[in-house]
Structure formats: structure tokens, C-alpha cells
C-alpha positions in Angstrom: 52.2 -23.0 -21.4 53.8 -22.3 -17.8 57.0 -20.6 -19.0 53.3 -18.0 -19.3 52.1 -17.8 -16.2 53.7 -15.2 -15.1 51.9 -12.0 -15.3 54.9 -9.8 -16.5 56.1 -12.1 -19.3 52.3 -12.0 -20.0 51.9 -9.3 -20.5 55.2 -8.2 -22.1 54.5 -10.8 -25.0 50.3 -10.1 -25.6 51.1 -5.6 -25.3 52.6 -5.7 -29.7 51.5 -9.2 -30.8 47.8 -7.7 -29.8 48.3 -5.4 -32.6 49.9 -6.8 -34.6 46.4 -9.2 -34.7 44.1 -6.3 -34.3 45.6 -4.9 -37.4 46.8 -7.8 -39.9 42.1 -9.3 -39.2 42.0 -5.9 -39.2 43.4 -5.6 -43.1 42.4 -9.2 -44.4 38.6 -9.3 -43.0 38.7 -6.0 -45.9 40.4 -8.2 -48.3 38.1 -10.8 -48.7 35.5 -7.8 -47.8 36.8 -6.7 -51.7 37.1 -9.9 -53.1 33.7 -10.7 -51.9 32.0 -8.5 -53.7 33.2 -6.5 -56.4 35.2 -9.9 -57.7 33.4 -13.3 -56.6 29.9 -13.8 -59.1 26.8 -14.3 -57.9 25.8 -17.5 -57.2 23.6 -19.2 -60.1 20.3 -20.3 -57.7 21.2 -17.8 -54.3 22.3 -15.0 -56.7 24.2 -12.6 -54.0 23.1 -13.5 -51.2 25.7 -15.7 -50.8 27.9 -13.4 -50.4 26.7 -13.8 -46.6 29.1 -16.4 -46.6 32.5 -14.5 -45.8 30.7 -13.4 -42.3 28.7 -16.5 -41.2 30.7 -19.1 -41.9 33.4 -17.4 -39.5 31.1 -16.4 -37.1 30.4 -20.4 -36.5 33.2 -21.3 -35.9 34.7 -19.0 -33.8 31.1 -19.3 -31.9 32.2 -22.8 -31.1 35.5 -22.5 -31.5 35.6 -18.8 -28.4 33.4 -21.8 -26.3 37.0 -24.7 -27.1 38.8 -22.0 -25.9 36.9 -21.6 -22.9 37.1 -25.4 -22.8 41.5 -25.7 -22.4 41.3 -23.1 -20.5 38.8 -24.6 -18.0 40.2 -28.5 -18.0 44.0 -26.5 -17.3 42.4 -24.4 -14.7 41.2 -27.5 -13.2 44.4 -29.9 -14.0 46.6 -27.5 -13.2 45.8 -24.7 -11.9 47.8 -22.9 -14.1 47.6 -19.2 -12.9 46.8 -17.6 -16.3 44.0 -20.3 -17.0 40.9 -18.4 -15.7 41.3 -14.7 -17.2 41.6 -16.5 -21.0 38.7 -18.3 -20.6 36.8 -15.4 -19.1 38.4 -13.0 -22.1 37.2 -15.3 -24.6 33.7 -16.1 -23.5 32.5 -12.3 -24.7 33.8 -12.8 -28.2 32.3 -15.9 -28.8 29.1 -14.6 -27.6 29.4 -12.2 -30.5 30.5 -13.8 -33.2 27.6 -16.9 -32.1 25.0 -13.6 -32.2 26.1 -13.1 -35.8 25.8 -16.5 -36.7 22.8 -16.3 -35.9 21.5 -12.8 -37.5 23.4 -13.7 -40.7 22.1 -17.1 -41.3 18.7 -15.5 -40.7 19.4 -13.1 -42.8 20.3 -16.0 -45.7 17.8 -18.0 -45.0 15.0 -15.3 -45.9 15.1 -15.4 -49.6 16.8 -18.9 -49.5 14.0 -21.1 -47.1 10.9 -18.4 -47.9 11.9 -19.0 -43.5 13.6 -15.6 -40.9 14.0 -19.2 -38.4 13.7 -23.1 -38.3 14.1 -25.2 -36.0 16.3 -27.9 -37.2 19.5 -29.7 -35.2 22.0 -26.8 -36.2 20.5 -23.1 -35.8 19.1 -24.8 -32.6 21.8 -26.0 -31.5 23.5 -23.0 -32.2 21.2 -21.2 -30.4 22.0 -23.1 -27.3 25.6 -22.7 -27.2 24.1 -18.5 -27.6 22.3 -19.0 -24.2 25.1 -20.7 -22.6 27.4 -18.3 -23.6 25.0 -16.0 -21.3 25.5 -18.4 -18.6 28.5 -18.3 -19.0 29.9 -14.7 -18.6 26.2 -14.2 -15.9 28.3 -16.6 -13.6 32.0 -15.5 -14.4 30.4 -12.0 -13.8 28.6 -13.2 -9.7 31.7 -16.1 -8.5 34.9 -14.0 -7.6 38.3 -15.3 -8.5 38.7 -17.2 -5.3 39.2 -20.7 -6.2 36.0 -22.1 -4.6 34.1 -19.2 -7.6 36.4 -20.2 -9.6 36.2 -23.7 -10.3 32.9 -23.7 -10.5 33.0 -21.9 -13.7 35.5 -23.6 -14.7 33.1 -27.1 -14.9 30.4 -24.7 -16.1 33.2 -24.2 -19.4 32.9 -28.2 -19.7 30.1 -28.9 -18.3 28.8 -26.9 -21.9 31.8 -28.0 -24.3 28.6 -30.6 -24.3 27.3 -29.1 -26.9 29.8 -28.5 -29.4 30.6 -31.8 -31.4 25.7 -31.6 -31.5 26.8 -28.5 -33.5 29.1 -30.3 -35.6 27.2 -32.9 -36.4 24.0 -31.9 -36.2 23.7 -31.8 -40.0 24.4 -36.1 -40.1 22.1 -37.1 -37.2 18.7 -34.6 -38.4 17.8 -34.0 -41.9 16.4 -30.5 -41.8 16.4 -26.8 -44.3 20.2 -26.3 -43.2 22.5 -27.6 -46.4 24.7 -30.4 -45.0 28.2 -29.6 -44.7 29.7 -27.8 -47.5 33.6 -28.5 -47.0 35.5 -30.3 -45.5 39.1 -32.8 -46.2 37.6 -34.1 -49.3 37.1 -31.2 -51.4 34.4 -28.6 -51.2 30.9 -28.5 -53.2 31.5 -24.4 -53.3 33.1 -23.9 -56.3 36.6 -21.9 -55.9 35.7 -18.6 -58.1 32.9 -17.9 -55.2 35.4 -19.8 -53.2 38.6 -18.3 -52.4 38.5 -14.7 -50.6 36.2 -17.9 -47.9 39.8 -18.1 -46.5 41.0 -14.8 -45.7 37.5 -14.2 -44.7 38.7 -16.4 -41.0 41.9 -15.6 -41.5 41.3 -11.8 -40.6 38.5 -12.8 -38.5 40.7 -15.1 -36.3 43.3 -12.7 -35.8 40.4 -10.0 -34.6 39.5 -12.9 -32.2 42.6 -13.5 -31.1 43.6 -9.6 -30.8 40.0 -9.0 -28.5 41.0 -11.8 -26.5 44.7 -10.8 -25.3 43.1 -6.9 -25.2 40.1 -8.1 -22.5 43.3 -10.6 -20.8 45.8 -7.8 -20.9 42.3 -5.1 -19.0 41.2 -8.0 -16.2 44.6 -8.4 -15.8 44.7 -4.5 -15.1 42.4 -4.3 -13.1 42.9 -7.2 -10.9 46.6 -5.1 -9.7 44.6 -2.5 -9.0 42.4 -4.4 -6.8 45.2 -5.7 -4.9 46.5 -2.7 -4.6 43.4 -0.6 -4.0 43.5 -3.7 -0.5 47.0 -2.7 0.2 46.2 0.6 0.2 43.1 0.1 3.3 45.0 -2.4 4.9 
């Protein structure tokens, strides 16, 4: 990873990669949308409502993956002092919060006809809401703290602390018996019929590539801001 510590070397790779990730992700999302809306059958219990799965599941995955990226980058910043670690962590926060919100919103829309309620204070939904608040706290703290070493370390510690919520989200459906269904897809197989399931991996890959493109765009923008700020300080001196 230290091979990409040089911002110029990182930007030389990030610029073309951003476009590839963005366009490939958008194409896969479009394919998954067409397949999910037009080529999969209605569920025998949930009807067309089950199609929300193609947005809800990738959003849940990326909401958790976004904070995982923050935690890993924060660890690299604290232990190895990686120059781009803080920028990578902060760049992952906003898209992570966005997908966490989409997870909660799509889950609420899915739950209304399925459960008869928009919201239930069960383990999975409550822990995902906590994750959204953690994102808000991280974004606010990162905005308040400057790029200095002391302020950056405080933000990194918060990023590591928030990772405690990730296993709670994952195992909540096993620890507490509530309205939220248990794990439908695992290493041993899936409880979802293959005729409905097959567009989901396409959607997950597409949204993941789009997430990566957004993170790279934000990292490039942050590096540009730092470069402009440094140039302004030199001119003022």
C-alpha cells in the first residue's frame, strides 16, 4: 500500500480508474434493473415488493462496507502513518452514509406491505440506524478537525470505535428474534429461489463499483483542495 503513498502516483492511477469504475458500475446497475424488473417472476408471497431487494441488499452491504473502509484506513493512519489513509477514510464517509440511508429507506418501504409497519425497533433496523448516526458523527468530527496530526488521530480513533457496531448489525438477526428475517444468503446456499436471486449479484457488483468511483472522486477532490490550500499559504508567506 505504501507504493501508492505518493499523491502524484495515486492520482495517475485514480484518474482513469474513476471513469472505468463509474461507467461499468452504472452499466451493471442498469442491467440489474432491467433484469430485476422485467425478467424475474413475482414472489408467491410478497409479489412485486420483493424487487426492492435489488436496491436494499446492495445498500446494506455498502453501508457496512463503507465503515469497514473507514476502520481499515483509520488503523493504517494510526499504526503506519499512511499519508493517504485519512483522506481515504473521510472520502468513504459520505457515500457510506448515503447507502446506509438508502438501506433504511428501502427497508422501510419494503416493510410496510410485508410487515404492516414502516418501522420496527428490532436489532437489525436499530443497529443500522445507529450506523447512520455514527456516519453523521464522523462526518461532523472530520469537518471540525483540521488536517493536523492531533485532530486527524481523534477522527481515526472514532472510525475504529464505530466498527464495534458492524458485528452487532451482522449478528443481530441471530441474537434477537424480531420481525426482520434471518440471513437469506450464506456460504451454504440461499433460501431465495434462483429465478429471483440471479440479478442480485449483478446489482451488488454494480453498486460496489459505483461506490468505488465516488470514493476516488472524493479523494481526488480532497487532494486538489489540499494542494490549493498549500499554494495559497505559500503565496501569503
